[in-house]
N, C-alpha and C positions, 0 to 999 in steps of 0.2 A: 922814937929811939929804939925801943925793944924790937920793932919790926925790922929795922936795919941790922940789928945784931942777928936776928933769926935768918935773914937773907944771907949774911956772910957765912953763917954756920952751914946752911943748906947748900950753898954754892959748891962746897968741896965734894959733896956726895951726889951731885947731879951729873948726868951724862953730858958730854960736850955736844954730841950730835944725836939727839933723841930721834927715834923713828918717826917718820911722817906718815900719818894715815888719818882717815876721817871715819865718822860714824857711818855705818852701812857698808864699809869695805869688808871683803872677805880676806882674811889674813892667815898666815902661818906664823905662830909664835914659837920660837925655839927656846926652850927652857933648859937650864942646866940642872940635872938631877944628881945629887950626891948620895951614893949608896956605899956606905963603909968608906973605903979609901979610893974607890973608883968614882969617876965622874962621866956622865953620859948626857947626850942631848936628846930631849923628847920634844916632838912637834905637836902642838895643839892648834888645829885649824878650825876656823869658824867665822862667824860674822860679828863685827864689833857693834854691840847694841847700846853701849853707854860709855861715857867718859866723865870722870869726876875728880875733884880736888885741884890743887895747884902746887907748884914747886916740887919738892921731893915727895909729896903725898899724892901726886897725880896718878890715877888708876884708870884702867879701861877694862870693860867686861866683854868677854867673847863667848858666844853661844853657838853650839853645834848640836846635831841630832846623832845619838849613838844608839843603835838597836831600837829605834822608835821612841827613845826617851831623850828629852832635852837636857843638855848638860851646859852649865854656865860656869865660867871661871874668871876670877878677877886677877889682873896682873898690875904691879906697879911699873910705870914706864921707866923709872930711873934705877930699877933694881939690877944688881950685877948678875942675878940669876936669869934674867931675860937677855939671852945672847943677841937675838935679832928678831925683827918683825918684818916679814915679807908680805907685801900687798899683792894678792892674786888677782882681784878684780874690784872695781869700784862700782857703787850703786847710787842711784838717785834717791835721796831721802829728803823728807820735808819736816823731820822731827829731830830734836836733840837726843831723845831717848827712844829706842825702838822696843819698848817693853810689850807692845801689842803683838810682837812676833811669838811671844810665849803661848798665846792662845791659838795659834795657827798650826795646821798639820799639813804635811805633804807639800804639794805644789803651791799652796797658799803662802808658804814661807818665802818664796822667791821674791827678789827685789829687781827692779828694772835697772839694767846695766847703764853706767855712765859712759858716754863716748869721749875718748881722749883725743886731743888735738895733736 
């Protein structure tokens, strides 16, 4: 009973068409940044290394290398601040979480690209 009530409450705040991507995809995440009264879009591009949660609590983690340093950021899929997620390329992965990429440097971070039909 309580789970049904939670589903009804969460349904209002979920996006109708959530972005479709998978772990291992290289994506551009367009975030809305509010600075004072102004709003701008900032793009964070990197590789999706993890997804977690369900419903409105569903999150994904994106990792990229900036100036030789690894940067990870978690985004809620159903947040109104995530304007859109563009998939730039898909990769072949055999894991649900790509945390092993944290230990790799340079060309070792590359993933094999998936061929699309």
